[in-house]
N, C-alpha and C positions, 0 to 999 in steps of 0.2 A: 593807357592812362589809368592811374589809381585814384580812388575817391579822395585820398588825402595828399595828392600832388601839391607841391610847393609849401607844404607844412614843414616847419623846421623843428626837429626834436633833438634835445641833448640828453644822451643816456650817460648819466654819471653813476650808474648802479653797477653791481657786480653779482656774481654767482648765477642764480637761475631766475628768480621771480621777476626782478626789475628788467634785466636784459631781454627776457622773453616778451615782456610788454612792448619794449622798444622794437623788437623784431616784428611783432604783430603790426605795429604802426608802419614799419618799413615795407611790409608786404602789401599794405594798403596804399603805398606810394609816397609816404613821408620821407623827407631827407633827414636821415638819422646820423648824428655824430656821437660816437662813443668816446668818452674821456676816461683815460686810465692813468694811474700813477706811473711815472717813467721807470722807476726801479722795480716795482712789484707787479704792476698790471692787474688784470682780473685774475684772482687766485685760481679760477678754473682752467686757465691756460696750463697749469701744472697738474691738473687732475687727469692723469693719463693711465691707460691700461698698460700692462707690461709689454704688450706687443707694439705700442706706439713709439714713434721716433723720439728719443730722449732730448735731442737737440732742437726739435721743432718748437716754434713759439705758439703753436696752435694745437689744441687737443680736440678729440671728438666731443668731449663734454662741453667745452667752450663753444664749439661750432654749433651745437644743438640749439642754442638760444641767441646766437649772434649771426645776423644775416643782413646783407646789403647796407652795411654801415661804413662810415669813414672813421678811422681810428686815429686819435691824436693823444699825445702824452703830456699831461700837465700835473705839476706838483702844486696843489692848492696852498701848501704852506709857504711856497716861494712867491714873493710879491709880484714879480713879473708874470708868472704863470697864472696867479690869481686874477690879475687884471685882464689877461687874455680870456680866462674862463668867464668872467663877468661880462665881457663884450659879447661872447657867444650867447649868453643868456638874454642880453638886451634885445637881440633880434629873433629870439626863439619863440615858438608857440607853446612847446611842451618841454618840461624838464623832469626827468625821472631820476630819483635818488633813493638810496637805502643806507645812508650814513647813520652812525650812532647819534642819539639825541643831542649829546654835547657838541658834536662836530658841526651841527647846523649853525650854532652861534659862533663857534670857533672860526668857521670859514665864511661867516656873514651870509649864510644861506637860509636864514629864518624867513618866514613868510612875509613879514612886513617889509623887510629890506628888499626882497626880490620883487614884490608886487609894487613897491614904490618906484623901482627902476623900470619895470615892464608891467604895466597894469593889465595887459592882455595875456600874461603868462599863465599857463595851467601847470601847476606843480603836482606831480604824482609821486607819492612816497610809499615805500614798503617798510613796515616795521615788524618786529617780532611779537611784542606783547602790549602794543598800544603806544601812542605818541609820548606818554609820560614815562615810559620804561626804557632804560638803557641796557637791559639784559640781552646778551648775545643769543641769537636764535638760529638754530639749524633745524632742518626738516626732521631729522631723526628724533630730536628732543621734542618737537611739537607732536610727532606721531605718538611718542611715548606718553606725553602729558595730556593729550586730548582724547585718549581712550582707543585710538585706532589699533595700536599694537596689542592691547589687551584682548581685542576681538579677533585679531588676525592670526591665522595659523591652524594647524591641526589640533585635535582634542588633546593629544599628549605632547605637543610641541611647546616650547617656550613662546612668550609673546614675540611677534614677528613684524618687522617693518615691511612696508610695501616696496617693491623693487624699483620704484621711481620716486622722485622727490615730490610726492603727492601734495603735501601741504603748500609747498612753493607754487606748484601749478595752480592750485585752487586760489591762492592769494593773488596770483597774477591775473587770473580771470576777473576777480573782483575789482582790481585796479583798472583793468581795461574798460570795464563797464563804467567806472567812476569818471575816467578820463573822457570817454565818448559822451557821457552825459554833460560833463563840464564844457566840452566843445559845442554841444548843442545849445547849452545855456548861453555861451559866449556869443553865439550868433544873434541872440536877442538883446543881450545887455552890453556887448562889446567889452566885458570885463572878465579877467581871469580869476582863478581861485586856486586854493590848495585842496587836494583830495588825498586820502591815504587809505591803505588796506593793511590790516594786521594779520600775520600768519596765525596767531592764536584764534582770533575771531573767525577767520576763514575755516579753520579746522573744526571748531565747535559748530558753526552753522552747517557744515557738511555732514554732521552725524545723522541728520535727516530722520529716516524712519527708526533708526536705532535709538536716537534720542527720545522720540515719542514713545517707543516701546518701554523705555525706562520711566519717562516722566508721567506716563499715564497708567502703567501697569507695574512699575517697580522692577521690571525685568533687567537684570544686569547681564549683558550678552557674554556668552562663553565662547571659547574658540571651537568652532565646528567646521573648520576647513572652508570649502566653497559652498556649504549648505546655506540655504536661506531660512531664517528662523520662522518666517510666516507662511512659507509656500513649500509644497513637496509634490512630485519630485522636482527639485530645483537646485542644481549644483552638484548632485551626486555624479560620480564619474563611472563610466561604463566602458568595458573593453569590447572590441569587435573582432571578428574572425581575421581581419587583415592586420591586426596588431595596433589599430588606432585607439585613441581614447576620445570618447564623445561625452557630451553633457546635454541635458534638457532643461528648459525653463518653462515648466508647465504651470501657467498662471491662472488657469480656469478649468472647470469641469469639462468644458468642451474640448480644450486641448488634451486633457487626460483621456477622454473617450477616443479621440482620433489616434493618439499614441498607442493606446491599447489595441485599436483596430489594426494598425500597421504591424504590431508585434504579435498579433493573433492571441491577444489576451482580453477579448471582448467581454469576458465574464467579470473582470475586475471592477468596472465602474458601478456594478450593482451590488458588490460586496459591502457588507456593513463596515468592514475595515478600511475601505478605500472610496466610499461613495461621496465623500466631501473632502475639501482641502484640510480641514481640521483633523479628520480621521486619517488622512494620508500622512500628516505630520506626526501624529501619535504612533503610526505603524510604519514609519519611513524605512527602517532598517529591513523589515520583512519585504516591503515593496521593492527596495533596491535589489535584493537577492532575486526576486521573481523576474524583474526586468532584465537583469544581467544574464540570466539563463537564456534569454532570447537574443540579446544583442551580440553575445559571444558567438552566435551561430550565423551572424550576418556581416556582410562587408559594409564598412562605414559609408562609402560613396553612394551605394544604392539606397541604403537606409535613410541617409540624410536627404537625398534627392526626393524620396517619397514623402518624407515629412515636410519638406519645403513646399511641395505642391499643395499640401493640406494646411499650409500656414501654421505649422507646429514649430515653435522656436527650439532649434537644436543646432549644435555645432561641434566641430572637431577641435580638440585642444591642439593648437599649433605652436611651434617654436618660431623665433623671429625669421629664420631662413625660410620657413614655409610661408610666413606672413608676407614677406617681400618678394615672393614668387608670384603673388597675386597682382594682376595688372592694376586693380583699384588702389592698392597700397603704393605701387610704383608711381602712380600719378600724383601722389602727395609729396614726393621727394623734391626738395630744392637743392640745387648744386651751385657752388660758388667757390672761387679761389680767394682765400684770405692769406695775405702775405706769402703768396706763392704756393700755398698748400691747397690741394683740391679738397673741398669739404662738402658734406651732405648733412641734411637735417630734414625733419618732417615739417611741412608748412603748418602754421597756426591759423591762418585764414582758410577755413574750410566751408564757409557758408557760400551759397550761390545767390546772385542778385539778378533778377530778370525784370526787364521793363524797357520802355522806349528811351 
């Protein structure tokens, strides 16, 4: 039994952010119906790797954010289909959309029309640049315009996008929160409402410490690879004797002392160059060379195990094959057949709930 059993959700969104919100609700037990245009469907059905079946109606990308849904095809420009769609909405609890601003009026999906038909309806909308903008929004462009690409990459590399649709994922989380809060409020008022999340605002709000570094100190972040601007050693990459690449997240002097003890560098914490985090940042290149002279003589497994016992944050850089050889990662895989195709994705509901 899911916490949202018997809740009816209409997913009229496409691509990643909106569908992932509907999938999250499906994982919680909601009854989700995904509505697609009969001729075009969700565009991500066609976003296939070269190795995928060209004739299949399902892609890995589409599968990643669509799970446990009923799929129906309706053309909202056709009167009969529009009537059927509105009937679905009349009995729905939640409606998720990411249409262009002009399409909400075109298809009679404005807030006042929907809430007059179904006063308990919760309308969840994803937009690119705010509800008053009709500008087309794609994750890449948001990463470019919100500063993420300018910070991401190696020192000598061009600005680099992250290899996941990061802004879409962030906006989806914001909309999940808004919908769950609206459901909570409806329990008290018995009234629905419209909530929305903007990709642009999700991106800007997620600049977090980098935003404050600029707003308070005028620091414009430069591309420094995996390095952390405020902490060292943090993000430097080190080779090991067995050919692995490892990294450390040394967030305190205590972590640094323990790391140095394991690497037989116990003299470093007392050095004027490395006795504080600020000094380690100022001398991080020299520190990296000293540490790597030690790590290259050690096997990654034994080194990481010893650091784990001491609660020193450290890890091996893994590819996805290595990631999914881990039983903890395997436990997060959800499998389902969609239109006869065996599909897999990672669950979005990862929290645990314990109680009577």
